[in-house]
N, C-alpha and C positions, 0 to 999 in steps of 0.2 A: 926445619928443626926436627931432630930425631927424638921420639917420645916413647916411653914405656908407660902404659896405662894400667893402673891397678883398680879393679872394681868388681862388684858382684850384683848389686841391686839394680832394679829397673830404673830408678831415679837417675842413674849415671849414663844411660843409653844416649840421650841427646848430646851430652858432652863428648862422648866417644865418637858419635856420628860427626860432630862438628870438627873434631880433630883430624879425622881421616880425609877430610875434604881439603885441608890446608897444610897438613904436616905428614911426616913419615912416622907412622905408628909402627915401631919395630916389633912390639909384642903387647899382648893383652894378658895380664896376670889376674886370675880369678880363682874362686874357691873350688876345691875338688868336687866332682859329681857326687850326688847322694841318691840313695834309694828312699823313696817316699813311703814305702810299705813293703811287707814281706813278699807280696806277689806283684808289686807294681814295678814298672821300668825305672831305670836310673834317670834322675832329673838333672838338668843343667841349670846353672845360674842364668838369669836373664841376659847378663853381659856375654856369657859364652854363646848363647843362642844367637845374639846379634853378631858377635865376632865370626861365627861360623858362616853366617849369610854373607858377610863381607870378605870372607876368605882371609882373615887376619891370623897371624901367628899367635897361638894360645899357649900359655904356660900355667899349669895347675899343680903347684907344689903342695905336698902334704904339710910341709913345714917351711914357711917363707923365710924363717930365720936360719935354716940349716946351711951348712957350708956349701953344699951342692947348689942350692938356690942362689946364694950370693955369687958364686963363680959363674953360673949361667947368666945372671943379669949383668955382670961385669962385661961379658963378651959382647953384649948388645951395643955397647959404646953409646949410650943415650945421653942427650943433652939435658933432658928434663924427665923426672918421674912425676906423674899426676895420679893422685889417689882420691877416689870418690866412692863412698859406700863399699869399702873393702872389708872392714870389720877387724883388721889387725893393725897393731902398732908396729911400725918399722924400727928396726934397731939402727944404731949409729953406723954400723958397717954397711947397711943398705942405703941409708940417707947420704952417705959419702960417695956413692957410685956415680950419680949423674954429674956431668961436667958443670952444670949451672945450678939447678934447683931440684929439690924434691918438694912438690906442692901438694897440698891437701885442700879439697873443696868440702866445706862443712855447711850443713843446712841450717844455719842460724847466724845471728849477728853477734859473733864472738866479741867479748868473752862470755856472753850469755849463752846458756844451754850447751856447755861442753858435754860430750858423751854420745851414746849410741842412738838416743831417741829424741832429738831436738824438735822435730816436727810434732810429734805426739805431745810433748810437754808444753809447747807453745799453745796448742789448742786446749789442753787440759787446764792451763792457767788462764785462759781467756784473753790471750794477747791479741792486739789489733794489728801488730806488725811483726814481721820476721824477715828472713832474707838468706843470703849466702855470704860466706867469708872464704877467701882464698888465702891460705897461710903458707909461709915457708916452714916446712915440718922440722920439729925436733923430736927427741925421744919420748916426750910426754904427750899425753892425750889432748889434742886440740889446743895446745898452749903456744904454738909458734908465732912468730911475728907476722903481722897482717900485711899482705900485699894489696888486697882489694876487698871491699865490702859493699854489698848492694842490698837495699831493702825492698820489701814488697808488702802490700797490705793483705791482711787476713779478712776475708768477707765473713759475715755472720753465717752464711750458708756453707762455708768450707768445712770439710772433714779431712782426715789424713790423706785420703786418696786424691781429692781435688787439689789440696795444697801442695802435695808432693809433685803433682804434674806441673803446677805453676813454678815451683822452685827448680824443677829439672830444666825447664826452658830458660829460666833466669841464669842458672849455673852455666849452661852451654854458651849463652851470649857473653857472660862475664868472663868465662875462661878465655875466649878469644881476645877480649880486651887485656887480660893479664898477660897473655903471650905476646901481644903487640908491644906492651910496655917493656917486656924482657928484651924483645928484638931491638927496640929503640933505646935500650939502656936508660929507661925512665923509671926504674924501680926505686920506690921509697918505702921501706919497711917500717911499720909502726908496732911498737911493743904493746902487748896486751896488758891491761891493768888487772892484775889478779884479784884485787879487792872488789872488782865489779863482776867477778865470775859467778855463774850459777851452773847447775849440772842437770843433765837429762840422762840418767842411766837407763839401760835396757829394761823395757817393761817386763813385769812378771804377771803370771796368770791372775794373781790376786788383785793386781792393780785395776782390773776390770770390774771388781765387785762393787755394786752400787750401795752407798750408804744413804738411805732416804732421809736421814737427819741433816743432810746438807741442803743448801738452797737449790731451788729448781735450776737456776742458770749454771751452777757448779756441776750438777748432774748432767745437764745437756752438754757441757764442755767435755766432761769425761766420756760421754757416748761418742762424740765426734772425734775425740783424741785417741780412742782405743780401737778404732777400726783399722784394718780388718782383724788384727790380733792385738790383745787377747779378747777384744770385744767387751763392751759393758754388759754386765749380766746381773740378774737378780733371781730370786726363787719365789715360786708360788706353790704352796703345799708340796714342798720337796722337789718340785720340777724346776730345773734351771731354764731361765728365759734369757736369750741374748737380745738386747735392744739395739736395733739398727738406726732408728731415727726417732726424734722426739722434739717437741716444741714447748717452750715456756708459756704458761698461761697465768697472767697476774690479775686480770680484771674480775675474776669470779669472787663473789661475796658469799661467805658461809656463816650462818648464825652460830654454829657450834664449831669449836676448834677441832680439827681432825688430827689424828695421830699420823705422824710421818709414815708414808708407805701405804696408806689406806686408799683403796680404789673408790673413787668418788662417782664416776659414771662410766658407762659403756655405750658407745654409739658409733655411727659411721665415721665420725671424726677421729676416734681413737679411744684409748683407755686413759682416763684422767686419774692421776695419782697425786695425793697430797705430799708435800715435802716440808722441810722446816720453815721455808718461806716461799710462797707461791705454789703453783701446781704444774706438773709435767704431763703433757699429753703425749703418750706413746703412740707413734704412727706406724712403725714397722717393727716386727719382732720375730723370733724364731725359737722354738723349743729345741732342747738338746738332741732330739731324735727326728725333728721335722725340718721343713724348708722355710726359707724366708717368706713372710707374708705381710700384707697390710694388717693393721690392727683389727679392722672389721672382718677380714677373712679369718683371722686367728680366732676371734670371738665366736664365730659360727661353729667352730669345731672343738672348742674347749669351754668347760664350765667355770666361768668367772662369776663371783658373787660381789655385788656392790657392798662395801663396808668391810670386806676382808682385806688382808694386808699382803703386800709384797715384802720379802725380807732380803 
């Protein structure tokens, strides 16, 4: 089967790797190179780095919807387009190019969490299950008919980085199953129920700001769902602190009700902070100008006062 693969993010690498072992990948379409800073070298997408190692044909259009892009892709004579972590919605002109299908791999159990940040949102909302969905693409975002859907459990210890790795492996395995169904003419497409849809838009910097008036478990979910960007953050005396890891503590009994955000204790276990309901033990953090440290290491070099507040 002749395939054109569209992708940019690291999560898509195992899927591309599985494709080149069993199919003819005619081209890899990925985002243009970018400069990370004024004096830094140009950076490639993770998919481009992988494609270069495998000596694959690479196409990086500035505008995937441009006439020149469409003409180039037509000449490849592909059976299937596969899109995963590409970041652009394809037009009808592009979707009509492959002989069979234009497929999208989405990191949620659609119609739940349509959009750019499904893994983040599943964690932020405290979901216990997520997965991948492979759809026949249409012009709308993540609304195509479902070809295949596979679930996976979310562990209490998972964050964006660990869950993304699990989903990337599940996607690669599921993609092979989907292509087998296509080859065997066993496709049965299922229409999505729009009334069951929810959305996961791209995160903004402010989505990482911690509101200590939330419950401890909600804040912990925010921390693990905002890694590595934007990162969950708070302020202590005007200094921004990025929280990398925290644990919910419920069994502590306090005679007096503490204001949310109040620092209760400082020790080798971490920085204990009161929330609306329960307590959060900060275990790893980082100042805006420093490096990532354990809470105990951080305490040694910063003046925290028990009874003061995080904002």
